[in-house]
N, C-alpha and C positions, 0 to 999 in steps of 0.2 A: 558600774561596768562589770561585765561578765567575761571570764576567761574562757578561751577555747583551747583545749589540749591539742597541741601540735608537736609532732616529733621533730625536734630541731637539734642538730648535732653541731657542736663546735668541732671543726675539722681542719686538717692541714693538707696542703698540696705541696708536694716536694718534686722538684725537678732533678733530673739525673745529676749526681754530683761529679765534679771533675776529680780525677784521681788525686787523693791526698788533700783535697780542699774541702773544708767544712762548709755546709750550706749556711747562708745567711738566713736568719729567722726574722720574718716580717709579720707582726701582728697588725691586721688591717680590717677595717669595717667590712662586713659581709656584702654590702652593696657594691664593693669594688672587686668582687671575686672575678668576674669575667674579664674586666679590663686589666687587672694586675696579672692574671694568668697569661694573657696575650703579651703584656709588657715583659714578663719574665722570659718568655720564649724569644722576644726580640733582643733582650739583654744578653741571653746566651749566644745568639747568633753574632752579636757584636763583640763577643769575646769575654763577656762578663762571667762572674762565677755563679754557682748554683744558688737557688732561692728556695726556702721552705716557708710557706704561708700558713699562718694561723688566722682563719676567718671566723668572725663572730660579731655579735652586737658590740658596738664601741664601749658600752658600759661594762660588759662582761670582760672585754680585753683590758680595760683600765683597771678593773678589780684584780685581774690576774697579775698585771704588771706591778701594782702596788704590793701585792702579796709575794712578789719575788720571782714570778715566772720568767724564764729566760727569753730574751728577744733582743734584736739589734736595731729594729726600727718599729715605730708605731705610726699608723695612719688612722686617724679618727674621723668619724663622720660629723663631729661637731667640736667646737672650741671647749665646751664645758668638760668633756671627758679628757681632753688633752690637759686642761687646767688641773684636773684631779691628779694626774700622774706627775705634772710639773710641780705641784705643791708638795708632793710626796718625795721630791728629789729624784725622780726616776729618769727624766730626760736630760740629755746633754745640753748644758746652757749654750745659747746662741745658735742651736741647730734647728729650732722650730721655724716652719714656713707654712703659710697658707697655700696649699697645693692646688686645690680644686673647688669649683662651685657646682651646684646642682639645683634642681627645682623639684617641688612636690607635684604629684599627679593624683587624681582621683580615678580609680579603676572600678569597674563593675562587671558582674557576670551576666551572661545572657539570661533573660527571663527573670531578672531580679526585681523588675518593676513593670507596671503596665505600660509605662512610657520610658524612653531612654533617659538616663541621667546625663544632663548636659551642663548643669550649673550647680553651685553650692546649695541653693535653696531646694533643689530636688532631693537632697539627702534627708530633708525634713518630712518627706512624704511617708505616710504610715506603712506602705508596702516595703519600704527600705527599713528592715528590722535590725540588721546587724552590720556594723561598720568596723572593720578590723584596723587597728593601729598597732605599731610597735608600742610597747608599754609606755604611755605618755608620762610616766613618772621617772623614766630612766633611759629608754632607748631614744637615740637622737632623732630618728624619723618620727617617732611618736611625740617627742617634745616639740619638734618643729610643727607637726600637725595641730597639736593642741594650741600652740601659740597663734597659728593661723586662724583656727576656729574661734578662739577668744577674741582676736582682733576684729574678726568679721561679725562678732556678736551672736554666734550660733552654738557656742560650746554648751551652754546650759540646756537648751532643748535637745541637743544630740548626745549628751554624755551618757544617758541611759541606754543608748544604742551601741556604744563603743565596746568593742571586744579587744582587750589588750593581749598582744602576743609577744613572743620572745624577741623578735627582730623584724626588720622590714621584709626580708625574704619570706618569713612566716606569714606576714600579712598578705603578701602576694599569693602564697599557697592556699590560704583558707578561702580566698575568693575563687581561685581556680578549681578547688575541689567542692565548692558549693556550701561551705560552712559559714560564709559571710556573703552579704549581698554587695558590699562595696568595701573599698579600703583606700587609705591615703598612704601612698608609697612615694619613692623617688621617681622622677621622670625616667631615669636610667633603668630602673627595675621594671617599670611599666612597659618599656619598649621591648623587653626580653620575654614578656608573657605571651604564651600561645593559647591560654585558656581564659583570659579576661581582656576586656576592651578598655582603652583609655577614654574615660568620660570627658575629662578636661585637664589641662595643665594649670596649676595655680599661678596666677600672675596678679599684677595690680598692687595697690598700696598695702594690702594685708599680707602679701606673700612674704614669708620669712627669708632672710638672707642665709643661705646654706653654704657653709664653708667646711672643707676637709683639711685640717692641719696635719702635717707630718713632722716627725722629729726623730733624732737618734736616741737610743736608750743609753743612759749613762754607763750601765754596767755591761755594755756590749763587749764580747770577747774579740770582735772583729771591727773595731771602729773605722779603720780605713776602708774596708769593704762596704760598711754601712754608709759611709760618706759618699763613696762612688755610686752606690745604687740610688741614694737620695738625689744626687746630682743627675743621674740618668732619668729619674722620675720627673725632673724639671726640664729635661732637654726636649728637643724638637721631635725625636722619634717617639718618645713616650707620650708627649702632648698630642701627637696625631692620633695615637691609639685611644687616649682618653676621649678625644673629640669624637672618634668613631663610635664610642659607646655612650655618647651623649653628655659627658662631663665638660665643664668649662675650665681649662687650665688657667691658673692664676699666677703661676710663678715660673713661666717659661724662660729658659736660658738657651743660648745658641747650642 
């Protein structure tokens, strides 16, 4: 595997604070950026408090939390990274919930191949030279992708083409800027791209089950506010927004 250098920034998004009220800090998988920004706006309109997001790859966020970074909620793109923080005693017992589902998609750039990529076997063609994945040793999207490729029996012939990047949004970017011919990303990210086309959605018996768990952070300074926002994420208003961005809500409450 060869790495492509991509400028990727761990960033925060803060919404205007209510006078005298400290923003709630939510560490969330970068693939949730657009949906959670829209949900935070809806939460504010409903009278909820201010939200500050820290978006990055779930593996990066888990490492930050284990090392003591402040946060009130954690939303991971896979169970493994939530398990990491749970085993370190970082999350509030009993607060963990499987919040969302997603699917993988294969994207490609125009002109990447003499014929369009329409199925998995097309990635084996010699003109498809670079396939971007979130680092398959750590990044959930890459871990899911490797799991899929192994189950389908094509990881070995494709491994030399794989270019690991920092997170799923970086995989999207390197296809859009022409540094890779194809990538495996989440369906929700593929839908946001203006510079790459969705070749196909991963389905069938080899498709991984993608789960986004959410939990309160045990050292939260605002446990009640964290509990309210987690409840809002499970409610009908947030679920409608998640669906609009292509996610499948798993823990909807009235």
